[in-house]
N, C-alpha and C positions, 0 to 999 in steps of 0.2 A: 812294437819294441820303445820303450822309457831307457834313455845313457840318462845313466846315475855314473857319479865317479870311478871311473873305469870297469864296468861291467855293465852290462844288460839288466835289465826287469821286466814283467810281462805286465801290461800293462789292463787293467780288468773291463773288460769288452761291456759295451752297452748292450742291452739287451732291446730290441727297433719291436720288442712285440706288442701289442696290447690287445685288449675284445672288446666289441661294441655289441655284443650276446649277453642275456643272460641267462645266466647256471644258473641250473640246479644247485652246483657243487659250487664255490670258487675255489679259483687256481694257485697257487702255494706262492707265496711269496715272491718275488723278482729278486734275485742277490739273498736269499732266506732273510731278508728283511731286513738289510744294511745295516743302519746305525742305531735301531726299534728292537727297543728289550719286548722278549714274548709277542712276534707278530704275529703267531698264528694262535695265541690266546689257549692256547695250551698247558699256562699253570695260570688256570685263575683271572684274574684283576692284572695282576704282577706287571706292576711297570704304568700301570692306566689307574686315571685317576679324573674323578665328576668336573668338570668345567663349566662355570654359572654355577645354577640351580637345580640342573639337572639330577638326576639321579641314575645308576649305573647298576647292573648286575651282567653276571654272568650265566651263558647259558649254552646250551647241549643240546646240538637236533642232526639225528640220523649220522652221528658220530663226528663232526664238526663241531667246532666251541667257537662260540662268539663275544663280541660283549653288544650289551641291547643299554639305550639311550633313552630313558621315558620321562615323562613328569615333565616335563619341557615347560616355560612359560616364552623363552625367548628364543630368537634364532641363533644366538651361540652356547647358547644348554647346552654341553656335550658331555664327549669323552674326550681325554688329550692322554699326553704324553710328556711327559718333559726333556726337551733334549738339548747339544749342544751345537752351537754351529761355530764353522772355520771362515773365516774373513776368503774372501774370490772363488770358492767352495764352489762347482754346480753340484746341487743336488736331484735325482729325480724322484718325486714320489709314486707308492701306486696304493691301492687300496682297493677291496673289494664292499661292498655297500646294498643295505638290502634296508627298507621302509615296511613295514604296519602300520595300520589302523588308518590311510589314506588316502580316498582315493587315487589313481590316475599315478600319473611319476611324481615326484615329488625331487628339488632338482638339489642336492647337497654337495657342497663346497668345503675345500680344508685348505686353513687356513694354517700360517704359522706365523705366531703373533712372538714378535722380539721386547725386550727392551726400550726398544722405539718406537718400535709401527706392527701395523699391520701387513704383513705380507700374503695374500692372491696363489695357492698352490695349482688349484684344477677345481673342478665341476663337471657333477655327472645327475643325470638323470635317472632317481632308481627308484627298483617297483617295488613290490610284493611279490612275494613269494619264490625268485627270484634272485641272483646277484650280481650285479652291475663291474665293472671294474673302474674304476678309475685312474687315470693320470698325468700326472700331470709337476712340476718337480720349480725350483727356484734357485740366486741365483746369492749367497750372502754377501753383503757388504760390510761386514763389525763381525767381531768373534764374539759370542757369547753366548748367557743359556736363552733358550726359549720354549716355546710351549707348540705342539700341535694337534688340532684340537678341525673338528666335524660339521659344520652349522646347517642348518635348513632352515629357513621360513615359515613354515609349516609345522608349525610347533606341536598338533596334536598326532605326527608322524612321530611313530618309536626308529630309530635312527638304529640300527645293525652295524656292526663294525668287525670286517677280518682280515687277521692277513695281508698285516700294512709293510710297508717297505717305507726307504729312507734312505738313499744310497748317492754318502758323497765321490764328486770326483775332481781332480787338481784339472787346470787349467792345459798342464800338460797331457795328465789325459784323454779330457777331451779332446782337444788337437788329434790323440791320436788315435780317435775312433772316425773322424774322418778319413785319414789316410785313409786306418782299414777299409771302410765303408768306399772308397772312391776306386781300391789297388780290388775288391769284391763287387762294386756297381758300375764302375766304367771304362774298364777292363776287361782284359780278356788274351788267355795263356794261347798263342800261336804260334803252331809247329810246323815250318814247312821241309819238307824233303826236295832234296836236289836229286835230280834223275837225270840219266842221259837219253837215247832216241829209242833203247833197247828197253830202256826200264831199269836198267842199272844203278845202285847210288853214286853220286857224285860227292866224294868228301873234301873237304878244301877250296868248294864253292864258296863265294863274298855272296851273304845277302846283306841287303840293303832295302829298306823302309823310309819312305817318305809319305810324310801323313797330308793330301790334298785337303780332306776337311774332315773335319771333329764330326763324331755322332752326337753327342750332346745337345742342343737345343739351345743354344745362350744368343741375346741379342738383346735388345732398345727398342721404346718405344719413337716410333717416327714421324715428323712434322712434315705439311706440303714443301719446307722450305727447300724441302731434298732433290725436285725437280729440277733446278735449274742455280745448284750452288755444287759446282766441281768439287770442290774442297769436302763439302756434306758428305756427296757421295765417294770418295777415296776412301775418305776415312770408313764410313760403316761398313759399306762392301769387303774391303779386308779385313773386316774383324766379324760378325757377327751374322750369323744364319737363321737368325727369325725376327719378327718385327712386329710388332701393335699397331694401326696406325690413332694418335693418340685422339685425334677430333673427326679425323674427315669422314670417316663410315657412319660417326652418329649420326638418330634422327632428326637432329639441332641440321646439321650441315646439309644431307643429301633434301634437305626439303624443308628449309627455311621460312618457302610463302606458304600458305596450304595451297594442291595441286599442282605446283613446281619444283620437279624433281631435276635434281641436277647431282648424277654422279662422277661429273668428269675429273676432277681434282682425286677422287677415290682411286677412277680406274686406272686413271695418271702413271700415281705411287702404286698400284697394284702390278702394270705392266712394267712398271724400273723392279723391280720386287722379283718379278717372275724372271725378266733378262741376266737377275746374277744368282740369282737361285738362290731367293731368301725366303723361306716359307713366312708365311701372313693367318696372324689369329684375327677373325672378325672379331670387333668391339666400335659398336654392338649393337644385338638389334633393339633390344628397348631396353633405358635405364630410370629404373623407381624410380629417381630420386627427384619430388614435385620443381626442384630449382633447376634442373636441366632437362628441361622439355622444349620443342619447339616451340616458341611466342605465343601460337596458336593453339597448342592443346588443351591447355587448361580451361579455357570458357566453352571448350565443349557438351554440352553435355553426353550423360550415359550411351546412348543410342549411335550419335555422331562419334565419340571417340572410339566405339566399339568399329566403327566403321573403317577410321582412321586408323586402328590397329591391324585391321585384318589389310587393308591395303599397304600395310609398313612392309608384314610382316613375306606375303608373296613380293616387295617391289625386290628387297633388299636381298631375302634368298636366294630367291630365284636368279638376280642379277648373279650371283658370285657362286651358284650352286657350286660343289667340286673343284674350284679352286683355294682354298682357304682346311688351314686344320683346325679350326675351333670355330665356333660361334661363344660367345657372351651371350645370353639369352636374354636372361634378363637383372640387366645389372642390379649388383649391392639391392637385392631382394629383401636379403633379414634387417637394413639398417631403416630403407624403406618400399611404402607402399604404397604409389601415387598411382598405379594402376587396380593393384587389390582392392583398396578403399573405391573406386566408381563400380569397377568390374566383376569383385566379388574373389573372393578366397581362391579360384580353380585358377587363377591367371594366368601364373607360373607355371603350373602343370601341363595348362594347353595349348601355352605358345612353344615352350620343348615341345610338343605333341608336333604342330603344325610346321615348327622348322622341321623336322624329323623330315615328316612327307613330303616337304620338298625339297627336303639335301638330306638325303637319308646315307649319307657317309662320314659325316663330317661330323666331330664329337660335338656334343653339347657343352659350356661347362656352367655351371653356378657359380659364383664371382661375386667375392667378396672381402672384407679390409676387417680390420682386426680379430681375426679367427685365430691368426698363430701371431700375429703383432701385441699386444696389449689384453695381459690377462683378466683385467678389471670393467671389459667391456662385455658382459654376459650377454648382449644382442646376439653377437656373431661367436658366439664361444663353439669351437667343435664339435659338444652336444647337439647344442643348438643346430650347427649345418648342417651333423646327418638327420635333425628330424628334419628339413628344408627337402633334405636332399630323398626322405622316405615320403615326404606329401609329395615331391612330383611326381616318383616315380610310381605311384600308387594312382594316379589318374587314368583316368580308360585312357587304352595303348601305349602307356608309357612302358612296360614293365621290358626288360630286355634294352631300350634305348643306349647309342652310346652315350653316358653322362660322365662329364670328368670334374675335377674339383679344379677354380682359380681358388688361388691364396694370393691377395693383392701384394701384401709383405710393406706397407706406406708404416717403417717404423717409425716411432716416435723421439723426440727429442730428448725422455730422460733416462735413454739406453733403451738393450736387451735382454728379458730372462730369456735366457740361450735352453737350460734345463726344457720350461715350458712352450716351447716354441717347439720344440723335439718331439717333445711328447703330445702335442696338440698333432703333426704329422703323422707321427704313429698312429695314432685314432685315428686319423682319417683314413692313413692307410688299410687301416680293418676294413672298411666297403669294398677294397680291392677295385675299386675307382684309378682313374691314373688324374695325377697330381703337377699340378703345372704353378710354378710363382708366374703372377702375372701381371706386372706392376712395382715389380721391387725400387725401394730409395730409401733414405732414412732425413730424419730432419735436420733442421742448422743446426750444430751444436760445436762444442770449440773443439770433438773429436769426434766430427762427422766423417770424414776419411776411413778410419780406424774401423768406425764401427758398421762403415760401409762392408769390410773387406771382412770383417767374422760376419756379415750377414752372409755375404756373401759364401763364403765359405764353408759356413754350416748348410746353406741350403743345396750348396752342389753336393755338398758331401750327405745326405740324404738321402740312401737308397733309392727310398718309391719317389726319390722329384722326379719326372719325365723331362724336363726343359723349363728355362725360367729365360723369361723378360723384365729390364730392368726399364723405371721408367723415369728413362733419361733424353729424351729425344730431344736434340737444340730444337729450337725456333728463333723467330725474330722477336719473341716476346720473351726472351729465354728458357729455363727448365721451372720443370715444376716443384722441385724443391733441392735438386741434385744435379749440377754438372758437370759434365766428362770431359768439356776438354770448351776454351775460351770462345770467342769470334771468330778466331780462325783456324780453329777446330788442331790447335797446340793441346794440349793435355796440364790439366787442372788436375791436381791429389787425387780425387775420385779416379778420373780417366789412369794416372799412370798405374791406380791397385786395379782396373780391370785391362791392365795391355800386361801385367805381373801377373795377370790371374791365367788369362785367357796364354799366357806362354805356360805355365806348370800345366792346363788341363791337353796339351794337345805334344804331342812327337815332331818333333820339329823333323829328326835323321837319326837311326839306328843302324848298327852293321855289326856283322859275325861274319864266322867263317863253320860254315858244316861241318859235323862231326866226321868220325868212320864213315858212320852210315848214311850220311848223307842229311843228316836233319839238324835244324839249327829253331833253338826256340825261342820267343821274344813271347814279353808282357805285355799288351797293344788297347794304347786305349782307342774305345771302340770311333769308326770313322772307315775312310775312304783314303785308302794306300794306291801308292804304285811300288811294287817290288821288282829292284831290280838283280838278277843274277850274270856273276862269271867267274871263270876258271882260268888256270895259268893256262892249261892244258889249252883250249880255247883262246885265243890269248885276243884276238880282233872280234869274239863275239860277244855282246850281251843282250839275254835277254829280261823283257822289262813284262809285268805282266800287274794288271791293276787286283786290289783285293780289299771286300770291303769288310772288316772287322767288327760282328754284331753283338750284342747283347745276349748271353742267356737266357732260357728260363727253366723251368722246371723238367720239361722232359727231356732237351735236348744235352748232348753233352758239354761241359763247360770247356775243351781242349775246344780248339777251329785246329783243321790238319787241310793244308796245303800241299799239291803235288806240283810240282815243276818240272817241265819236258825240256830239256837243253837241245 
């Protein structure tokens, strides 16, 4: 709900749905098209005009009406609609696209042209003979006229467009979506009934909940300096439930000299994490960036490299089998291709397969940057990411592998496109694979800590994000891009943000009294709790029980029931 002067109004909810299937008929436009005129093209081409030198026409097939762009000479030759953008509003965009006259998939991009710049709003690989959903968005930094159009580099292809939507949201509405999502995805109603030894309800019993451990995995990267620094240890263990080692598990750390493996540091860090009930993500088996290989690796011949690769997989995955919650398998393999270039394009699929054969219960992640951070980077767009996932899954024996989506979330200095970020996760969530934020930070800028907080709120608030790790581990060399604490582990601005959000995202204590039937209902964050029950008739007796509040799934009751017998 949004509070206005003297009364409340209902905010328009955000639609998290997306489709990655190519459909025979496009789905209806989200939000009935929002501010788009004639979104379903039911009124001929009203509101739509040719952009550039393209020719456009209105067609109908099987009862569906749509716009067609043809006779294109440049990528930007398209169909467009004039719109008016309002400053600081978030716009979520969707459209259904099909192409004709080209072999294979054709990338089609949504662009908004303002009086001062071009804004990239989303992209899709469109196909022939079926409709694909493009979902994206943008934030307007100025008010004024603009134009929405769809471009494609393959000028031989006709572009078909239908069911377009552009829905604006205020900043307050956008924040309300996060709050609404937290209530739905991060909490659960718990109904407690207090009864006596004979099963009779106990009215007026006092029920107290104390959260012992939050359910949503939230953490930070960690460096080896934690092993000998009590301040570091106390700061870390009092806040976080999951970690990733910044460097210590990587190949260049564990086999700096060929044939001389040394896991002692990673072993010690893993042991420390276990002692404090901190889950660990395995980072990483391989890194596809040629600049971050062990110094002896680049000079190997393909057969020698293949042998070294096999030894590395067996060594690191076997050593930590069953002890990690995730493996980043071939890190950043959309942006880089060191191993593919030398050992073939099936390398990633092969390594996923081999890692699974050794450590069959651990989720294997494709870990990349700029999939949600920067809409201008077409190399790792959601559409490209999904293509890579399908390539890995198509490798012989990989059907049904436990694969996860790792989104690094290294946000750039020029700000964050929140509608694009949210829509990108929507698109990836349509795969039904678990999504983790794996290396969150924000580049240095005057509003660094403010953007850091906004990013944390947005990502924690997305219902399909399963866990979040920040790339903020202190080390003697300093932090990567953003520090939470100084050398004495006193909070810096970003650290204050984290502590504030940790306080918001957990329940310190809640108490209440049972009704005449012995019931008390509470809305609790997921996690581990201690419940304490006392009753005025039993003055010197207090009953305590542990409770785990778990997320719901489609097959379970949304409300969790607990009966406590005193």
